[in-house]
C-alpha positions as a printed Julia matrix, in Angstrom:
143×3 Matrix{Float64}:
 62.94  55.96   -9.83
 60.11  53.54   -9.94
 60.31  49.74   -8.67
 57.96  47.05   -9.79
 58.7   43.88   -7.9
 58.09  40.91   -9.67
 57.78  42.68  -12.53
 58.94  40.02  -15.85
 60.44  41.47  -19.39
 56.61  41.5   -20.73
 55.27  43.95  -17.59
 57.51  46.23  -17.89
 56.89  46.56  -21.52
 53.55  46.68  -20.96
 54.07  49.68  -18.2
 56.41  51.46  -21.13
 53.25  51.04  -23.8
 51.48  52.85  -21.1
 53.88  55.89  -20.89
 52.33  58.94  -22.03
 54.74  60.64  -24.76
 54.23  64.37  -23.12
 56.84  64.19  -20.41
 60.29  65.23  -20.2
 61.88  62.32  -19.46
 65.39  62.26  -21.25
 67.25  59.23  -19.89
 65.03  55.32  -19.32
 67.0   52.8   -17.68
 65.32  49.26  -17.34
 67.1   46.39  -15.13
 64.61  43.61  -15.44
 64.97  39.55  -16.09
 65.52  37.87  -12.78
 61.98  36.77  -13.0
 62.15  35.47  -16.37
 64.93  33.08  -14.74
 63.08  29.97  -14.79
 61.27  30.54  -18.45
 62.96  29.06  -21.32
 64.87  31.25  -23.75
 62.21  31.1   -27.1
 59.9   32.67  -24.67
 62.4   34.92  -22.71
 63.85  36.18  -26.22
 60.21  36.86  -27.38
 59.31  39.02  -24.31
 63.01  40.92  -24.71
 62.55  41.36  -27.98
 58.86  43.22  -27.61
 60.48  45.6   -24.94
 63.29  46.59  -26.7
 60.77  47.37  -29.12
 59.12  49.27  -27.32
 61.15  51.41  -25.69
 62.45  52.06  -29.38
 59.14  52.73  -30.64
 56.68  53.58  -27.55
 58.43  55.25  -25.1
 58.98  59.2   -26.05
 62.27  58.68  -24.73
 65.41  59.47  -26.96
 68.0   57.74  -24.65
 66.56  54.25  -23.39
 69.15  52.0   -21.99
 69.26  48.61  -20.28
 71.15  46.77  -17.37
 72.1   43.49  -17.83
 70.93  41.27  -14.68
 73.37  40.9   -12.47
 72.94  37.13  -11.37
 72.92  36.1    -7.74
 74.59  33.03   -6.65
 71.26  30.86   -6.55
 71.45  32.34  -10.41
 74.68  31.91  -11.45
 74.61  29.31  -13.43
 71.44  30.09  -15.13
 71.24  29.51  -18.7
 67.97  31.62  -19.45
 69.75  34.77  -17.87
 73.06  34.09  -18.97
 71.71  34.51  -22.82
 69.72  36.69  -22.11
 72.41  39.48  -21.07
 74.4   38.27  -24.28
 71.35  39.09  -26.28
 71.15  42.56  -24.61
 74.62  43.55  -24.99
 74.55  42.31  -28.84
 71.16  44.07  -29.16
 71.99  47.52  -28.03
 75.55  47.32  -28.21
 76.19  51.17  -26.2
 73.4   51.14  -24.81
 74.12  47.92  -22.67
 74.82  48.53  -19.19
 76.88  45.66  -17.86
 75.44  43.26  -14.92
 77.16  43.6   -11.62
 80.24  40.75  -11.34
 78.63  40.3    -7.84
 75.86  40.69   -5.75
 74.96  39.86   -2.42
 71.46  38.92   -1.41
 68.78  40.35    1.46
 69.44  37.79    4.06
 65.84  37.96    5.0
 65.21  36.5     1.47
 64.92  32.89    2.44
 62.24  32.05   -0.2
 63.23  32.8    -3.39
 67.1   34.13   -2.84
 67.03  36.54   -5.89
 66.08  39.94   -3.91
 69.93  42.11   -3.63
 70.3   43.95   -0.09
 70.88  47.36   -0.1
 74.93  47.36   -0.97
 73.89  45.58   -4.03
 71.49  47.87   -4.75
 73.18  50.95   -4.19
 76.16  49.63   -6.43
 73.35  49.7    -9.26
 72.32  53.01   -8.4
 76.14  53.86   -8.65
 76.82  52.04  -11.85
 73.53  53.23  -13.64
 74.54  56.89  -12.4
 78.08  56.75  -13.59
 77.59  55.14  -17.07
 74.98  57.85  -17.92
 77.57  60.85  -16.63
 80.02  58.96  -19.09
 77.64  59.34  -22.17
 77.12  62.87  -21.24
 80.34  63.86  -20.6
 81.53  61.69  -23.88
 78.46  63.05  -25.9
 79.7   66.88  -24.55
 83.37  66.58  -25.53
 81.98  65.42  -29.03
 79.76  69.01  -29.64
């Protein structure tokens, strides 16, 4: 697990592009986008499409997934983030992990009001694990 505080979609695309392909990573999950909340959708759409392309063509990882942005109350009506989640869901299909419906913000985050508390982080980790375990179980059932 790697965390890159403050990363936007394009930052993560650059990080993935810099990965060497001689690794043993078989699944990669990204959870990114909250830092694009004040951007216009047209710019955000370009960056998410670059990230999707980078994941597909440059990561060397056979199974790439994205989790939707779990919207904190301060972003509940943010059109860019709602469009981002819809776009990712449409582009990724079964490789899209739905965001959490409810999140809590760290009470120490009085400035931005976007940083999840530990309980929410734990729920995101559980959701990702459950999603990957279900995928693996389904794959084994089909073979």
